[in-house]
N, C-alpha and C positions, 0 to 999 in steps of 0.2 A: 642814039640809041643807050649811052651809060649814062645818059644825064636823066632819059626817064627808069631807069632801074634803080638809079639812087633815090628819086622818087616813092616808085616806088615801094622799100625799104624803108624808107621815112617814114612811109606813108604808115607800113603795118609796122613798123614800131613803136609811133605814137599810140593805135586804136591797141597794141599790149601792154601800155602800160594804163587803159581804162579801168577805172573801178568796175570789176564787175560782180563784184561776191558781196551783197546783202550784211554779210559780218561786219564789217568796216562801220555802218551804224549802231551797232549794237549797244553803246553809249548816248545816243544822242535823245533824246526827250521831246516832246512828249511818246510816249510809247503809242506804234500803231496797232491797235486792235481792229482787224480787215471787219471783223460782225459786229462790235460795238462801234465803229464807226457808221456802217451803211446800213445798221437794222434803222427804219422807219422811210424816210423824204430825202433826197440827196441833191441838188440842184448840180450841175458844170454847165461849164461853157468850156470849147474849144475850139481849135484851129488845124487844120493839116498844109504843112506847107512842105513843097517840092524840094528835090536838096539845093538848088538856087537858094532859097529862102524866100521865094515868090509863096503867098497865102493864097489855097486855089478855094481853101473848105474851110467852113466856118459852123457852128452848131451849140445846140442849146440842149442837155440830156438830162430829164427828170429820172433819180434810178429809186426805185421802191425794196428794200430790202427785208428782207422774211427768214426766220427758222422754219423748212417744214420738214417733218422726222428728222431723218440724219443728212440733211441735205441743207445749204445757206442758200436762197432763190437771190437773183440780181435781175430786176428785171431795167431793163434799160430802153427808155424812146425819146430816141433822136430828132429832130428836126433842123434841119441845115438850112442855111441860108436862103438857097433857090427854091423854099415849100416844100424839098420833097422829105420822107418819113422814114423810120425806120425801129425796130424791134431788135433788141438783141437781148435773150434772155441767158442768165448763167446759172449754171447747178454746180455749185460749189461743198467740196466737202474738205474737213481740214483729217489728217494725215496723223497718226502716233505721235509721228518727231516734230508736228508743228507748221508743215507746210500745209500746201492746200494745192490740189487737182480742182479742174473747169472743166467742165463744156457748156458749149453755145452749138448753133447748129449755124451758123458759117467759120466756127472753128476747124479744121480740120485735127484730131486726136484731141490728144487732154492739155490742156494748160497747165503750168504749172509755175507754182509761186508761193514767194519767203519773205515773213518778216524779220527783222531786226532793227529793234530801235524805234526811231520816226519812220522807219524806209519801206517800203515794200517794193520786190522785185518780180513780176510777173511777165513770160516767154510762153509763147504760144504761135502757132500758123490760123493766121486769118486767114478764110478765104473771103477778096472785093474783088467781087464785077466792076468790071470796066467796059462800057461801049457792047455790052455782047460776049465778053468774054472772063471768066472771073481766074484770079491773080492767087496761088498760094504767099502768101507776104510773110515773113518772118518780124515777127514783134520781140519785142527788149522795150518792156513797159518799166519805168517805175515813177512808184508815188512816193512821195515825201508828207507827212503829217508835219503842217506848219504849227496848229493849235489845237482843241477838241474840236473844231468846227470845220476849221479851212486846210485842204488838200490842196497839191502842186502834181500834174502830172508829166512827165515826157516820155513819149513813146518812140524809138526808133522803128522804120519799116524799113525791111531789106528784102532782094531778090538775087537768090546766086551769092549772099555776102556784100552785093552791093549798096550803100543805102539809098535808100528811092524816096525817102522824106523823113515827118515827124509830125508827129501829134502831142498837140500841148491842149492839158486842162487844168482850169481850177473848180476845184468842188467845194459847195458851199453846205453843210450840213442844215436843214431845216429846225427850229428851235422848237 
């Protein structure tokens, strides 16, 4: 029992040391500008891994980004390795303090994002359908601009504070 308690405490302390403030990246170049990066067509390739590391889903996404009135729209078209397809349309608004707020049909409430340097932190609750049941999954999504055309994205997915898996994506802007 004592070993188990110490293991839980050690795990908690390690997670408390994790970088959760996007301002840590404020001096890293190139600077990420969400609207500039996603205007036009962007391709992304990704995978979902369960917490044991097993890759259970791979996908390709074509993203079309454009400004419509006071919103920036991201139309994401997913094609999964099993042939299934999905669309997510984000409606984003930039706030006066430089943060981004977003809504999508499969997102519960509002997503909140913040950029600093080459990084963008995006947090939201994804409504994930699995075998006829929909689960509200917490997404802790980090994007890192590598150069003007390339970005890497890691998103931790959790339920009740317990990690369920991770999504990894590589983005490439079309010329």
